[in-house]
C-alpha positions as CSV (number, residue, x, y, z in Angstrom):
1,X,-0.1,0.0,0.1
2,X,2.6,2.6,0.9
3,X,4.7,1.5,-2.0
4,X,1.7,2.4,-4.3
5,X,1.3,5.8,-2.6
6,X,4.9,6.7,-2.9
7,X,4.5,5.7,-6.6
8,X,1.9,7.8,-7.1
9,X,3.5,10.6,-5.6
10,X,6.6,10.2,-7.6
11,X,4.3,10.4,-10.8
12,X,2.9,13.5,-9.5
13,X,6.0,15.0,-8.9
14,X,7.3,13.9,-12.4
15,X,4.1,15.6,-13.8
16,X,4.8,18.7,-12.1
17,X,8.3,18.7,-12.9
18,X,7.1,18.1,-16.5
19,X,4.6,21.2,-16.5
20,X,7.1,23.4,-15.0
21,X,9.5,22.8,-17.7
22,X,7.1,23.0,-20.3
23,X,5.9,26.4,-19.0
24,X,9.4,27.7,-18.8
25,X,10.0,26.2,-22.3
26,X,7.0,28.2,-23.9
27,X,7.6,31.3,-21.6
28,X,11.2,31.3,-23.3
29,X,10.0,30.5,-26.6
30,X,7.5,33.6,-26.4
31,X,9.9,35.9,-25.0
32,X,12.5,34.7,-27.5
33,X,9.8,34.9,-30.2
34,X,8.8,38.4,-29.2
35,X,12.5,39.7,-29.5
36,X,13.1,38.1,-32.9
37,X,9.9,39.6,-33.9
38,X,10.6,43.1,-32.8
39,X,14.3,42.9,-34.2
40,X,13.1,41.8,-37.5
41,X,9.9,44.1,-38.1
42,X,11.7,47.3,-36.8
43,X,15.0,47.3,-38.6
44,X,14.8,51.1,-39.4
45,X,12.7,54.1,-38.2
46,X,11.7,57.3,-39.5
47,X,14.2,59.1,-37.3
48,X,16.9,56.9,-38.5
49,X,16.3,57.4,-42.1
50,X,15.3,60.9,-42.2
51,X,16.5,63.7,-44.7
52,X,19.2,64.1,-47.3
53,X,22.4,62.8,-45.9
54,X,25.3,64.4,-47.4
55,X,27.7,61.5,-47.1
56,X,25.4,59.5,-49.8
57,X,25.3,62.5,-52.2
58,X,29.4,62.6,-51.7
59,X,29.6,59.0,-52.5
60,X,27.3,59.5,-55.7
61,X,29.1,62.6,-56.9
62,X,25.3,64.1,-57.0
63,X,24.7,68.0,-56.0
64,X,21.3,67.9,-54.4
65,X,20.5,71.4,-54.9
66,X,21.6,71.3,-58.7
67,X,19.3,68.2,-59.2
68,X,16.1,70.0,-57.9
69,X,17.3,73.2,-60.0
70,X,17.5,71.0,-63.1
71,X,14.2,69.2,-62.8
72,X,10.9,70.1,-61.4
73,X,10.1,67.8,-58.1
74,X,6.5,68.0,-56.7
75,X,5.9,66.6,-53.3
76,X,2.8,64.4,-53.3
77,X,1.3,62.1,-50.7
78,X,-1.6,59.5,-50.7
79,X,-3.4,57.3,-48.4
80,X,-2.7,53.7,-47.9
81,X,-5.6,51.6,-48.7
82,X,-4.0,48.9,-46.7
83,X,-3.9,50.6,-43.2
84,X,-4.5,54.3,-43.8
85,X,-1.0,55.9,-43.2
86,X,0.3,58.6,-45.6
87,X,2.9,57.6,-48.2
88,X,4.9,60.6,-49.1
89,X,6.6,60.9,-52.6
90,X,8.4,63.3,-54.9
91,X,7.2,63.3,-58.3
92,X,10.0,64.3,-60.7
93,X,9.3,65.6,-64.2
94,X,11.3,64.9,-67.1
95,X,12.5,67.9,-68.8
96,X,10.3,67.1,-71.8
97,X,7.2,66.2,-69.9
98,X,6.4,70.2,-69.5
99,X,5.2,69.4,-66.0
100,X,2.4,66.8,-67.3
101,X,1.7,63.7,-65.4
102,X,0.3,62.1,-68.4
103,X,3.7,61.1,-69.6
104,X,5.6,57.7,-69.4
105,X,6.9,57.1,-65.6
106,X,9.3,54.8,-63.3
107,X,8.2,54.3,-59.8
108,X,11.5,53.9,-57.7
109,X,11.4,51.8,-54.5
110,X,14.3,52.2,-52.1
111,X,16.2,49.8,-50.1
112,X,16.4,49.4,-46.3
113,X,17.8,52.5,-44.5
114,X,17.3,54.6,-47.4
115,X,14.4,57.2,-48.3
116,X,12.8,58.6,-51.3
117,X,15.8,61.0,-51.9
118,X,18.3,58.2,-52.1
119,X,16.7,57.0,-55.4
120,X,17.9,60.3,-57.0
121,X,21.1,59.3,-58.7
122,X,19.4,56.4,-60.4
123,X,16.4,58.5,-61.0
124,X,18.3,60.9,-63.3
125,X,19.1,57.8,-65.7
126,X,15.4,57.6,-66.2
127,X,14.8,61.4,-66.6
128,X,17.5,61.7,-69.2
129,X,15.6,59.2,-71.1
130,X,12.4,61.1,-71.0
131,X,10.6,59.2,-68.0
132,X,8.8,61.0,-65.4
133,X,9.8,59.6,-61.9
134,X,7.8,59.1,-58.7
135,X,10.2,58.2,-55.8
136,X,8.4,57.5,-52.3
137,X,9.3,56.7,-48.7
138,X,8.7,53.2,-47.9
139,X,7.0,51.9,-44.3
140,X,9.0,53.5,-41.4
141,X,11.3,55.5,-43.6
142,X,11.7,59.2,-43.5
143,X,8.3,60.7,-43.6
144,X,6.4,57.5,-43.9
145,X,5.4,56.5,-40.2
146,X,3.6,53.4,-40.9
147,X,4.9,50.8,-38.2
148,X,6.8,47.8,-39.2
149,X,9.3,46.6,-41.8
150,X,8.2,43.2,-43.3
151,X,10.7,42.6,-46.2
152,X,8.3,43.9,-48.8
153,X,5.2,42.0,-47.7
154,X,3.4,44.9,-46.1
155,X,5.4,47.6,-48.0
156,X,4.1,46.0,-51.5
157,X,0.7,47.7,-50.8
158,X,2.3,51.0,-50.7
159,X,3.6,50.3,-54.1
160,X,0.4,48.9,-55.6
161,X,-1.3,52.4,-54.2
162,X,1.1,54.1,-56.2
163,X,0.8,52.2,-59.4
164,X,-2.8,52.9,-59.2
165,X,-2.0,56.4,-58.8
166,X,0.2,56.7,-61.7
167,X,-2.5,54.6,-64.0
168,X,-4.8,57.4,-63.2
169,X,-2.8,60.1,-63.9
170,X,-1.1,58.4,-67.1
171,X,-3.6,55.8,-68.1
172,X,-2.3,55.0,-71.6
173,X,1.7,55.6,-70.8
174,X,4.4,53.3,-70.1
175,X,4.8,52.5,-66.4
176,X,7.8,50.9,-65.0
177,X,9.1,49.8,-61.4
178,X,12.5,49.9,-60.4
179,X,13.4,48.5,-56.7
180,X,16.6,48.1,-55.1
181,X,17.5,45.7,-52.2
182,X,14.8,45.6,-49.8
183,X,12.6,47.5,-52.4
184,X,13.2,44.7,-55.0
185,X,11.6,42.5,-52.5
186,X,8.8,44.9,-52.4
187,X,8.5,45.2,-56.2
188,X,8.8,41.5,-56.7
189,X,6.1,40.7,-54.0
190,X,3.8,43.3,-55.8
191,X,3.8,41.1,-58.8
192,X,1.9,38.2,-57.2
193,X,-1.2,40.1,-58.1
194,X,-1.6,39.6,-61.7
195,X,-3.9,42.6,-62.0
196,X,-0.6,44.7,-60.6
197,X,1.6,43.2,-63.1
198,X,-0.6,43.8,-66.0
199,X,-0.6,47.5,-64.9
200,X,3.1,48.2,-65.4
201,X,5.1,47.4,-68.6
202,X,8.6,46.5,-67.1
203,X,10.4,45.6,-63.9
204,X,14.1,46.3,-62.6
205,X,15.5,44.7,-59.7
206,X,18.7,45.7,-58.6
207,X,20.5,43.4,-55.6
208,X,16.9,42.2,-54.3
209,X,16.1,40.5,-51.3
210,X,14.3,37.1,-52.2
211,X,13.5,35.5,-48.9
212,X,12.6,37.0,-45.5
213,X,13.2,34.2,-43.7
214,X,16.7,33.7,-45.2
215,X,17.3,37.5,-43.9
216,X,16.1,36.7,-40.4
217,X,18.2,33.8,-40.3
218,X,21.0,35.8,-41.2
219,X,20.4,38.3,-38.6
220,X,20.3,35.6,-36.0
221,X,23.5,34.2,-37.2
222,X,25.2,37.5,-36.7
223,X,23.8,37.7,-33.1
224,X,25.8,34.6,-32.1
225,X,23.7,34.1,-29.1
226,X,24.3,30.3,-28.6
227,X,20.9,29.2,-29.4
228,X,20.1,27.1,-32.6
229,X,19.3,29.3,-35.6
230,X,16.2,27.1,-36.6
231,X,14.7,27.4,-33.3
232,X,14.9,31.3,-32.9
233,X,13.7,31.6,-36.5
234,X,10.6,29.4,-35.6
235,X,10.0,31.2,-32.6
236,X,10.1,34.6,-34.6
237,X,8.0,32.9,-37.4
238,X,5.4,32.0,-34.9
239,X,5.2,35.7,-33.3
240,X,5.3,37.1,-36.9
241,X,2.0,34.9,-37.8
242,X,0.3,35.9,-34.6
243,X,0.9,39.6,-34.6
244,X,0.8,40.4,-38.4
245,X,-1.0,37.3,-39.9
246,X,1.7,36.0,-42.2
247,X,4.7,33.8,-41.9
248,X,8.3,34.2,-43.2
249,X,7.5,31.8,-46.1
250,X,5.0,33.9,-47.4
251,X,7.5,36.7,-48.3
252,X,9.2,34.8,-51.0
253,X,10.0,36.7,-53.8
254,X,10.8,33.8,-56.3
255,X,7.2,32.1,-55.6
256,X,5.5,35.8,-56.0
257,X,7.2,36.7,-59.2
258,X,7.1,33.4,-61.0
259,X,4.0,34.0,-63.5
260,X,5.5,37.5,-64.6
261,X,5.4,37.9,-68.5
262,X,6.6,41.7,-68.6
263,X,10.2,42.4,-69.4
264,X,12.3,41.7,-66.1
265,X,15.7,43.0,-65.3
266,X,17.7,41.3,-62.5
267,X,21.0,42.8,-61.4
268,X,23.4,41.0,-58.9
269,X,27.1,40.3,-57.9
270,X,29.0,37.4,-57.2
271,X,30.6,39.2,-54.1
272,X,27.4,40.8,-52.6
273,X,27.3,39.7,-49.1
274,X,24.2,41.4,-48.3
275,X,22.0,39.9,-50.8
276,X,24.1,37.1,-52.2
277,X,24.1,36.1,-55.9
278,X,21.7,33.1,-55.2
279,X,18.8,35.8,-54.2
280,X,18.7,37.3,-57.8
281,X,19.6,33.9,-59.4
282,X,16.5,32.5,-57.7
283,X,14.2,34.8,-58.7
284,X,15.5,34.9,-62.4
285,X,15.3,31.3,-62.6
286,X,11.6,31.0,-61.0
287,X,10.3,33.5,-63.9
288,X,8.7,31.5,-66.4
289,X,8.1,34.3,-69.0
290,X,10.8,34.7,-71.6
291,X,11.3,38.4,-71.5
292,X,13.8,38.3,-68.6
293,X,17.3,39.1,-68.4
294,X,19.9,38.8,-65.7
295,X,23.1,41.0,-65.3
296,X,25.7,39.6,-62.8
297,X,28.8,41.3,-62.1
298,X,32.1,39.8,-60.6
299,X,33.5,42.4,-58.3
300,X,30.7,44.9,-56.9
301,X,29.6,45.1,-53.2
302,X,25.7,45.5,-52.6
303,X,24.2,47.9,-55.0
304,X,27.3,49.2,-56.0
305,X,27.1,48.4,-59.8
306,X,25.7,51.7,-60.4
307,X,29.0,53.3,-59.2
308,X,31.6,51.0,-60.6
309,X,29.9,49.7,-63.9
310,X,27.8,52.8,-64.7
311,X,27.7,52.7,-68.3
312,X,26.9,48.9,-68.5
313,X,24.1,49.4,-66.2
314,X,22.6,52.0,-68.4
315,X,23.1,49.9,-71.6
316,X,21.3,46.8,-69.5
317,X,18.5,49.2,-68.4
318,X,18.2,50.5,-72.1
319,X,17.9,46.9,-73.5
320,X,14.7,46.5,-71.5
321,X,13.3,50.0,-72.2
322,X,13.5,48.9,-75.9
323,X,11.2,46.1,-75.3
324,X,8.5,48.3,-74.5
325,X,8.9,51.6,-76.3
């Protein structure tokens, strides 16, 4: 009888210990998931990406005041149809557009840490080719105060809203989209909606992010806190789904862009460590349409092709433009 009582007590103790261990595990997983979530969805803020950085302009050898004196720059803003925030932008008129928005136009999507002004050096390439340019602030960047950075998943809705805006202003004109790095993910994910793809005529992705999951995992590796990367990513992924309603796997550009049929140029580099070569290659390989091009350079760091291979960059873009003009 006493042995039976002792056995029952032992089982109870084991159950209590197991419950405590499980509670601790779930508590730690929740805490860790929250930390990963916060770290991966607020990578920049409006405060850290505000204004015009002199160092940036010096690097690209562009004089901001001279640029604004050469081209008419009009500030515009629209309201997000997704969650109601204001999306600020600069509408830049090509010199032959005579200040008309009913003109062929390129929408430019900046990378993480940038803002609408950091697109200006590349914008001049399109302006010189007779295109108007609309460059806007992505979520949590500069004057766009929308919360959360989501590697293009929520950002795409701002882009879609501006595509609709340009369609209204220029209903029968050529519309293109250029996105760099994080902005490349935004542009690629927007193409998952067939109606959006049918609203534009060409797409240029410069060193695009292809996978939110890979980017989060890479951040976990850099932190090197001694926990398995797969476990930390899993916890962050669960929290992301709970709080934002989508998983890391949903923000996969290669899957989103597979059915695209318009001309696409993918630009990447073999030595890029931010968005490694495989990202652009995966996107290119996934595209089933025939009007796709990829330009891979041997020696440029992330998004440095514009500086180091400027003429070839322009030539590659001209090839895409020739397909739609």
